[in-house]
C-alpha positions as CSV (number, residue, x, y, z in Angstrom):
1,M,64.9,106.2,101.0
2,K,68.3,107.3,100.0
3,T,69.3,108.2,96.4
4,I,72.3,109.4,94.5
5,I,71.9,111.6,91.4
6,I,74.7,112.4,89.1
7,V,74.3,115.8,87.5
8,Q,75.8,117.9,84.7
9,N,77.4,121.3,84.9
10,M,78.6,121.3,88.5
11,L,81.7,123.5,88.5
12,C,82.5,124.9,91.9
13,G,81.7,125.5,95.5
14,G,79.0,128.0,94.5
15,C,77.2,125.3,92.6
16,V,77.5,123.0,95.6
17,N,76.1,125.6,98.0
18,L,73.2,126.5,95.6
19,I,72.2,122.8,95.1
20,N,72.5,122.1,98.8
21,S,70.4,125.0,99.9
22,R,67.7,124.6,97.2
23,L,67.2,120.9,97.7
24,S,67.1,121.4,101.5
25,E,64.1,123.7,101.0
26,I,62.0,120.8,99.6
27,K,59.7,119.1,102.1
28,N,60.7,115.5,102.8
29,I,64.2,116.0,101.4
30,T,66.9,115.5,104.1
31,N,70.6,114.8,104.6
32,V,71.6,116.5,101.4
33,E,75.3,115.9,100.5
34,V,76.9,117.3,97.3
35,D,80.2,116.1,95.9
36,M,81.6,118.6,93.4
37,Y,84.3,116.2,92.1
38,S,82.0,113.4,91.2
39,S,79.0,115.6,90.5
40,E,77.0,113.4,92.9
41,I,74.1,114.6,95.0
42,M,73.0,112.3,97.8
43,F,69.9,112.8,99.9
44,D,67.0,111.0,101.6
45,Y,63.5,111.4,100.5
46,F,60.1,110.1,101.7
47,H,57.9,109.8,98.6
48,E,58.6,109.2,95.0
49,T,57.0,112.6,94.3
50,D,59.7,114.2,96.5
51,L,62.4,112.6,94.3
52,C,60.7,113.9,91.2
53,Q,60.4,117.4,92.7
54,A,64.1,117.4,93.5
55,K,65.0,116.3,89.9
56,R,62.8,119.1,88.5
57,K,64.4,121.6,90.8
58,L,67.9,120.5,89.8
59,K,67.0,120.8,86.1
60,A,65.4,124.2,86.6
61,L,68.7,125.4,88.3
62,G,70.7,124.2,85.3
63,Y,71.9,120.9,86.8
64,P,70.0,118.1,85.0
65,E,70.8,114.5,85.5
66,F,73.9,113.2,83.7
67,N,71.9,111.2,81.1
68,D,69.5,114.1,80.2
69,N,69.9,115.9,76.9
70,T,70.7,119.5,77.7
71,S,70.4,122.6,75.7
72,L,72.8,125.5,75.5
73,F,70.3,127.5,77.6
74,T,70.5,125.0,80.4
75,K,74.3,125.2,80.4
76,I,74.3,128.9,80.4
77,K,71.8,128.9,83.3
78,S,74.1,126.8,85.4
79,L,77.1,129.0,84.6
80,V,75.1,132.1,85.7
81,N,73.9,130.4,88.9
82,C,77.5,129.3,89.5
83,A,78.9,132.8,89.1
84,I,76.2,134.4,91.3
85,N,76.7,131.9,94.1
86,K,80.5,132.0,93.8
87,L,80.3,135.7,94.3
88,S,78.0,135.4,97.3
89,I,80.4,133.0,99.1
90,N,83.5,134.9,98.2
91,P,82.7,138.7,98.6
């Protein structure tokens, strides 16, 4: 099945690369596409549990779904991940 998730806190190419690589690590998640401008993440999944795992992973990285309430800690986590991944792609 294919899904589209709109997330919060996606700021740059570092965020895109992090999300793409981490979701691709999840078994049964394939064809991950991340659109920074619309904050959309599209991918295929096999079981509903795979979708739930992907959503948990995104939230843990600091990119919760658009309609989730977020704490300041979540926003800070996404900024830190953004900075780390931005530095890793632009040495």
